[in-house]
mmCIF file of the N, C-alpha and C atoms, coordinates in Angstrom:
data_MODEL
# 
_entry.id   MODEL 
# 
loop_
_atom_site.group_PDB 
_atom_site.id 
_atom_site.type_symbol 
_atom_site.label_atom_id 
_atom_site.label_alt_id 
_atom_site.label_comp_id 
_atom_site.label_asym_id 
_atom_site.label_entity_id 
_atom_site.label_seq_id 
_atom_site.pdbx_PDB_ins_code 
_atom_site.Cartn_x 
_atom_site.Cartn_y 
_atom_site.Cartn_z 
_atom_site.occupancy 
_atom_site.B_iso_or_equiv 
_atom_site.pdbx_formal_charge 
_atom_site.auth_seq_id 
_atom_site.auth_comp_id 
_atom_site.auth_asym_id 
_atom_site.auth_atom_id 
_atom_site.pdbx_PDB_model_num 
ATOM 1   N N  . UNK A 1 1  ? 5.340  6.655   20.453  1.00 0.00 ? 1  UNK A N  1 
ATOM 2   C CA . UNK A 1 1  ? 5.194  5.225   20.329  1.00 0.00 ? 1  UNK A CA 1 
ATOM 3   C C  . UNK A 1 1  ? 5.031  4.874   18.853  1.00 0.00 ? 1  UNK A C  1 
ATOM 4   N N  . UNK A 1 2  ? 5.792  3.933   18.372  1.00 0.00 ? 2  UNK A N  1 
ATOM 5   C CA . UNK A 1 2  ? 5.767  3.547   16.968  1.00 0.00 ? 2  UNK A CA 1 
ATOM 6   C C  . UNK A 1 2  ? 4.599  2.613   16.686  1.00 0.00 ? 2  UNK A C  1 
ATOM 7   N N  . UNK A 1 3  ? 4.110  2.671   15.467  1.00 0.00 ? 3  UNK A N  1 
ATOM 8   C CA . UNK A 1 3  ? 3.043  1.781   15.032  1.00 0.00 ? 3  UNK A CA 1 
ATOM 9   C C  . UNK A 1 3  ? 3.661  0.456   14.629  1.00 0.00 ? 3  UNK A C  1 
ATOM 10  N N  . UNK A 1 4  ? 3.254  -0.632  15.293  1.00 0.00 ? 4  UNK A N  1 
ATOM 11  C CA . UNK A 1 4  ? 3.843  -1.935  15.010  1.00 0.00 ? 4  UNK A CA 1 
ATOM 12  C C  . UNK A 1 4  ? 2.993  -2.777  14.065  1.00 0.00 ? 4  UNK A C  1 
ATOM 13  N N  . UNK A 1 5  ? 1.884  -2.236  13.578  1.00 0.00 ? 5  UNK A N  1 
ATOM 14  C CA . UNK A 1 5  ? 1.006  -2.993  12.687  1.00 0.00 ? 5  UNK A CA 1 
ATOM 15  C C  . UNK A 1 5  ? 1.584  -3.027  11.278  1.00 0.00 ? 5  UNK A C  1 
ATOM 16  N N  . UNK A 1 6  ? 1.309  -4.122  10.582  1.00 0.00 ? 6  UNK A N  1 
ATOM 17  C CA . UNK A 1 6  ? 1.799  -4.305  9.223   1.00 0.00 ? 6  UNK A CA 1 
ATOM 18  C C  . UNK A 1 6  ? 0.621  -4.502  8.277   1.00 0.00 ? 6  UNK A C  1 
ATOM 19  N N  . UNK A 1 7  ? 0.791  -4.084  7.033   1.00 0.00 ? 7  UNK A N  1 
ATOM 20  C CA . UNK A 1 7  ? -0.216 -4.296  6.009   1.00 0.00 ? 7  UNK A CA 1 
ATOM 21  C C  . UNK A 1 7  ? -0.166 -5.750  5.555   1.00 0.00 ? 7  UNK A C  1 
ATOM 22  N N  . UNK A 1 8  ? -1.329 -6.382  5.412   1.00 0.00 ? 8  UNK A N  1 
ATOM 23  C CA . UNK A 1 8  ? -1.385 -7.784  4.990   1.00 0.00 ? 8  UNK A CA 1 
ATOM 24  C C  . UNK A 1 8  ? -0.971 -7.915  3.526   1.00 0.00 ? 8  UNK A C  1 
ATOM 25  N N  . UNK A 1 9  ? -0.641 -9.147  3.136   1.00 0.00 ? 9  UNK A N  1 
ATOM 26  C CA . UNK A 1 9  ? -0.239 -9.396  1.750   1.00 0.00 ? 9  UNK A CA 1 
ATOM 27  C C  . UNK A 1 9  ? -1.375 -9.091  0.781   1.00 0.00 ? 9  UNK A C  1 
ATOM 28  N N  . UNK A 1 10 ? -2.614 -9.414  1.177   1.00 0.00 ? 10 UNK A N  1 
ATOM 29  C CA . UNK A 1 10 ? -3.765 -9.163  0.298   1.00 0.00 ? 10 UNK A CA 1 
ATOM 30  C C  . UNK A 1 10 ? -3.950 -7.674  0.049   1.00 0.00 ? 10 UNK A C  1 
ATOM 31  N N  . UNK A 1 11 ? -3.834 -6.874  1.099   1.00 0.00 ? 11 UNK A N  1 
ATOM 32  C CA . UNK A 1 11 ? -3.990 -5.421  0.960   1.00 0.00 ? 11 UNK A CA 1 
ATOM 33  C C  . UNK A 1 11 ? -2.828 -4.847  0.157   1.00 0.00 ? 11 UNK A C  1 
ATOM 34  N N  . UNK A 1 12 ? -1.630 -5.345  0.390   1.00 0.00 ? 12 UNK A N  1 
ATOM 35  C CA . UNK A 1 12 ? -0.458 -4.867  -0.351  1.00 0.00 ? 12 UNK A CA 1 
ATOM 36  C C  . UNK A 1 12 ? -0.602 -5.166  -1.841  1.00 0.00 ? 12 UNK A C  1 
ATOM 37  N N  . UNK A 1 13 ? -1.161 -6.328  -2.166  1.00 0.00 ? 13 UNK A N  1 
ATOM 38  C CA . UNK A 1 13 ? -1.360 -6.690  -3.567  1.00 0.00 ? 13 UNK A CA 1 
ATOM 39  C C  . UNK A 1 13 ? -2.356 -5.749  -4.232  1.00 0.00 ? 13 UNK A C  1 
ATOM 40  N N  . UNK A 1 14 ? -3.451 -5.447  -3.547  1.00 0.00 ? 14 UNK A N  1 
ATOM 41  C CA . UNK A 1 14 ? -4.448 -4.530  -4.100  1.00 0.00 ? 14 UNK A CA 1 
ATOM 42  C C  . UNK A 1 14 ? -3.879 -3.121  -4.239  1.00 0.00 ? 14 UNK A C  1 
ATOM 43  N N  . UNK A 1 15 ? -3.083 -2.705  -3.254  1.00 0.00 ? 15 UNK A N  1 
ATOM 44  C CA . UNK A 1 15 ? -2.471 -1.379  -3.312  1.00 0.00 ? 15 UNK A CA 1 
ATOM 45  C C  . UNK A 1 15 ? -1.526 -1.273  -4.505  1.00 0.00 ? 15 UNK A C  1 
ATOM 46  N N  . UNK A 1 16 ? -0.789 -2.343  -4.761  1.00 0.00 ? 16 UNK A N  1 
ATOM 47  C CA . UNK A 1 16 ? 0.122  -2.365  -5.904  1.00 0.00 ? 16 UNK A CA 1 
ATOM 48  C C  . UNK A 1 16 ? -0.642 -2.222  -7.214  1.00 0.00 ? 16 UNK A C  1 
ATOM 49  N N  . UNK A 1 17 ? -1.783 -2.903  -7.321  1.00 0.00 ? 17 UNK A N  1 
ATOM 50  C CA . UNK A 1 17 ? -2.597 -2.811  -8.533  1.00 0.00 ? 17 UNK A CA 1 
ATOM 51  C C  . UNK A 1 17 ? -3.137 -1.399  -8.719  1.00 0.00 ? 17 UNK A C  1 
ATOM 52  N N  . UNK A 1 18 ? -3.519 -0.750  -7.631  1.00 0.00 ? 18 UNK A N  1 
ATOM 53  C CA . UNK A 1 18 ? -4.031 0.620   -7.701  1.00 0.00 ? 18 UNK A CA 1 
ATOM 54  C C  . UNK A 1 18 ? -2.942 1.566   -8.221  1.00 0.00 ? 18 UNK A C  1 
ATOM 55  N N  . UNK A 1 19 ? -1.729 1.393   -7.728  1.00 0.00 ? 19 UNK A N  1 
ATOM 56  C CA . UNK A 1 19 ? -0.641 2.275   -8.142  1.00 0.00 ? 19 UNK A CA 1 
ATOM 57  C C  . UNK A 1 19 ? -0.306 2.110   -9.627  1.00 0.00 ? 19 UNK A C  1 
ATOM 58  N N  . UNK A 1 20 ? -0.491 0.910   -10.162 1.00 0.00 ? 20 UNK A N  1 
ATOM 59  C CA . UNK A 1 20 ? -0.168 0.665   -11.571 1.00 0.00 ? 20 UNK A CA 1 
ATOM 60  C C  . UNK A 1 20 ? -1.305 1.026   -12.518 1.00 0.00 ? 20 UNK A C  1 
ATOM 61  N N  . UNK A 1 21 ? -2.505 1.225   -11.986 1.00 0.00 ? 21 UNK A N  1 
ATOM 62  C CA . UNK A 1 21 ? -3.684 1.489   -12.813 1.00 0.00 ? 21 UNK A CA 1 
ATOM 63  C C  . UNK A 1 21 ? -3.900 3.000   -12.947 1.00 0.00 ? 21 UNK A C  1 
ATOM 64  N N  . UNK A 1 22 ? -3.958 3.482   -14.156 1.00 0.00 ? 22 UNK A N  1 
ATOM 65  C CA . UNK A 1 22 ? -4.104 4.909   -14.408 1.00 0.00 ? 22 UNK A CA 1 
ATOM 66  C C  . UNK A 1 22 ? -5.499 5.467   -14.141 1.00 0.00 ? 22 UNK A C  1 
ATOM 67  N N  . UNK A 1 23 ? -6.466 4.603   -13.856 1.00 0.00 ? 23 UNK A N  1 
ATOM 68  C CA . UNK A 1 23 ? -7.844 5.066   -13.654 1.00 0.00 ? 23 UNK A CA 1 
ATOM 69  C C  . UNK A 1 23 ? -8.091 5.626   -12.259 1.00 0.00 ? 23 UNK A C  1 
ATOM 70  N N  . UNK A 1 24 ? -7.176 5.397   -11.318 1.00 0.00 ? 24 UNK A N  1 
ATOM 71  C CA . UNK A 1 24 ? -7.389 5.837   -9.939  1.00 0.00 ? 24 UNK A CA 1 
ATOM 72  C C  . UNK A 1 24 ? -6.867 7.255   -9.737  1.00 0.00 ? 24 UNK A C  1 
ATOM 73  N N  . UNK A 1 25 ? -7.493 7.969   -8.802  1.00 0.00 ? 25 UNK A N  1 
ATOM 74  C CA . UNK A 1 25 ? -7.108 9.351   -8.511  1.00 0.00 ? 25 UNK A CA 1 
ATOM 75  C C  . UNK A 1 25 ? -5.794 9.399   -7.739  1.00 0.00 ? 25 UNK A C  1 
ATOM 76  N N  . UNK A 1 26 ? -5.223 10.575  -7.669  1.00 0.00 ? 26 UNK A N  1 
ATOM 77  C CA . UNK A 1 26 ? -3.974 10.738  -6.925  1.00 0.00 ? 26 UNK A CA 1 
ATOM 78  C C  . UNK A 1 26 ? -4.195 10.481  -5.437  1.00 0.00 ? 26 UNK A C  1 
ATOM 79  N N  . UNK A 1 27 ? -5.391 10.790  -4.929  1.00 0.00 ? 27 UNK A N  1 
ATOM 80  C CA . UNK A 1 27 ? -5.671 10.504  -3.518  1.00 0.00 ? 27 UNK A CA 1 
ATOM 81  C C  . UNK A 1 27 ? -5.680 9.004   -3.263  1.00 0.00 ? 27 UNK A C  1 
ATOM 82  N N  . UNK A 1 28 ? -6.280 8.240   -4.158  1.00 0.00 ? 28 UNK A N  1 
ATOM 83  C CA . UNK A 1 28 ? -6.309 6.783   -4.022  1.00 0.00 ? 28 UNK A CA 1 
ATOM 84  C C  . UNK A 1 28 ? -4.896 6.220   -4.066  1.00 0.00 ? 28 UNK A C  1 
ATOM 85  N N  . UNK A 1 29 ? -4.091 6.760   -4.969  1.00 0.00 ? 29 UNK A N  1 
ATOM 86  C CA . UNK A 1 29 ? -2.715 6.280   -5.086  1.00 0.00 ? 29 UNK A CA 1 
ATOM 87  C C  . UNK A 1 29 ? -1.893 6.650   -3.854  1.00 0.00 ? 29 UNK A C  1 
ATOM 88  N N  . UNK A 1 30 ? -2.189 7.774   -3.251  1.00 0.00 ? 30 UNK A N  1 
ATOM 89  C CA . UNK A 1 30 ? -1.491 8.179   -2.034  1.00 0.00 ? 30 UNK A CA 1 
ATOM 90  C C  . UNK A 1 30 ? -1.792 7.213   -0.887  1.00 0.00 ? 30 UNK A C  1 
ATOM 91  N N  . UNK A 1 31 ? -3.060 6.825   -0.763  1.00 0.00 ? 31 UNK A N  1 
ATOM 92  C CA . UNK A 1 31 ? -3.447 5.866   0.279   1.00 0.00 ? 31 UNK A CA 1 
ATOM 93  C C  . UNK A 1 31 ? -2.806 4.513   0.006   1.00 0.00 ? 31 UNK A C  1 
ATOM 94  N N  . UNK A 1 32 ? -2.791 4.097   -1.255  1.00 0.00 ? 32 UNK A N  1 
ATOM 95  C CA . UNK A 1 32 ? -2.180 2.820   -1.616  1.00 0.00 ? 32 UNK A CA 1 
ATOM 96  C C  . UNK A 1 32 ? -0.685 2.823   -1.314  1.00 0.00 ? 32 UNK A C  1 
ATOM 97  N N  . UNK A 1 33 ? -0.021 3.915   -1.615  1.00 0.00 ? 33 UNK A N  1 
ATOM 98  C CA . UNK A 1 33 ? 1.416  4.022   -1.332  1.00 0.00 ? 33 UNK A CA 1 
ATOM 99  C C  . UNK A 1 33 ? 1.683  3.973   0.163   1.00 0.00 ? 33 UNK A C  1 
ATOM 100 N N  . UNK A 1 34 ? 0.810  4.603   0.932   1.00 0.00 ? 34 UNK A N  1 
ATOM 101 C CA . UNK A 1 34 ? 0.949  4.566   2.383   1.00 0.00 ? 34 UNK A CA 1 
ATOM 102 C C  . UNK A 1 34 ? 0.819  3.139   2.900   1.00 0.00 ? 34 UNK A C  1 
ATOM 103 N N  . UNK A 1 35 ? -0.149 2.404   2.360   1.00 0.00 ? 35 UNK A N  1 
ATOM 104 C CA . UNK A 1 35 ? -0.342 1.011   2.769   1.00 0.00 ? 35 UNK A CA 1 
ATOM 105 C C  . UNK A 1 35 ? 0.896  0.181   2.419   1.00 0.00 ? 35 UNK A C  1 
ATOM 106 N N  . UNK A 1 36 ? 1.448  0.397   1.235   1.00 0.00 ? 36 UNK A N  1 
ATOM 107 C CA . UNK A 1 36 ? 2.641  -0.360  0.835   1.00 0.00 ? 36 UNK A CA 1 
ATOM 108 C C  . UNK A 1 36 ? 3.850  -0.011  1.695   1.00 0.00 ? 36 UNK A C  1 
ATOM 109 N N  . UNK A 1 37 ? 3.918  1.205   2.150   1.00 0.00 ? 37 UNK A N  1 
ATOM 110 C CA . UNK A 1 37 ? 5.065  1.601   2.973   1.00 0.00 ? 37 UNK A CA 1 
ATOM 111 C C  . UNK A 1 37 ? 5.022  0.939   4.345   1.00 0.00 ? 37 UNK A C  1 
ATOM 112 N N  . UNK A 1 38 ? 3.870  0.389   4.713   1.00 0.00 ? 38 UNK A N  1 
ATOM 113 C CA . UNK A 1 38 ? 3.727  -0.272  6.012   1.00 0.00 ? 38 UNK A CA 1 
ATOM 114 C C  . UNK A 1 38 ? 3.819  -1.789  5.917   1.00 0.00 ? 38 UNK A C  1 
ATOM 115 N N  . UNK A 1 39 ? 4.221  -2.302  4.742   1.00 0.00 ? 39 UNK A N  1 
ATOM 116 C CA . UNK A 1 39 ? 4.359  -3.748  4.595   1.00 0.00 ? 39 UNK A CA 1 
ATOM 117 C C  . UNK A 1 39 ? 5.681  -4.213  5.176   1.00 0.00 ? 39 UNK A C  1 
ATOM 118 N N  . UNK A 1 40 ? 5.728  -5.470  5.514   1.00 0.00 ? 40 UNK A N  1 
ATOM 119 C CA . UNK A 1 40 ? 6.961  -6.058  6.033   1.00 0.00 ? 40 UNK A CA 1 
ATOM 120 C C  . UNK A 1 40 ? 7.978  -6.129  4.904   1.00 0.00 ? 40 UNK A C  1 
ATOM 121 N N  . UNK A 1 41 ? 9.168  -5.735  5.178   1.00 0.00 ? 41 UNK A N  1 
ATOM 122 C CA . UNK A 1 41 ? 10.216 -5.729  4.155   1.00 0.00 ? 41 UNK A CA 1 
ATOM 123 C C  . UNK A 1 41 ? 10.672 -7.155  3.844   1.00 0.00 ? 41 UNK A C  1 
ATOM 124 N N  . UNK A 1 42 ? 10.766 -7.475  2.546   1.00 0.00 ? 42 UNK A N  1 
ATOM 125 C CA . UNK A 1 42 ? 11.219 -8.794  2.116   1.00 0.00 ? 42 UNK A CA 1 
ATOM 126 C C  . UNK A 1 42 ? 12.729 -8.858  2.047   1.00 0.00 ? 42 UNK A C  1 
ATOM 127 N N  . UNK A 1 43 ? 13.245 -10.047 1.743   1.00 0.00 ? 43 UNK A N  1 
ATOM 128 C CA . UNK A 1 43 ? 14.695 -10.239 1.634   1.00 0.00 ? 43 UNK A CA 1 
ATOM 129 C C  . UNK A 1 43 ? 15.212 -9.762  0.304   1.00 0.00 ? 43 UNK A C  1 
# 
């Protein structure tokens, strides 16, 4: 069964900031990337 839940815009924005910030660990960036991969695709 596929996961139909999507990451909210607020969470996606924070995840994007984490990925661009060099102060976060690779584990934090991995979680952020996972959250971004679950966002609704734009046009």
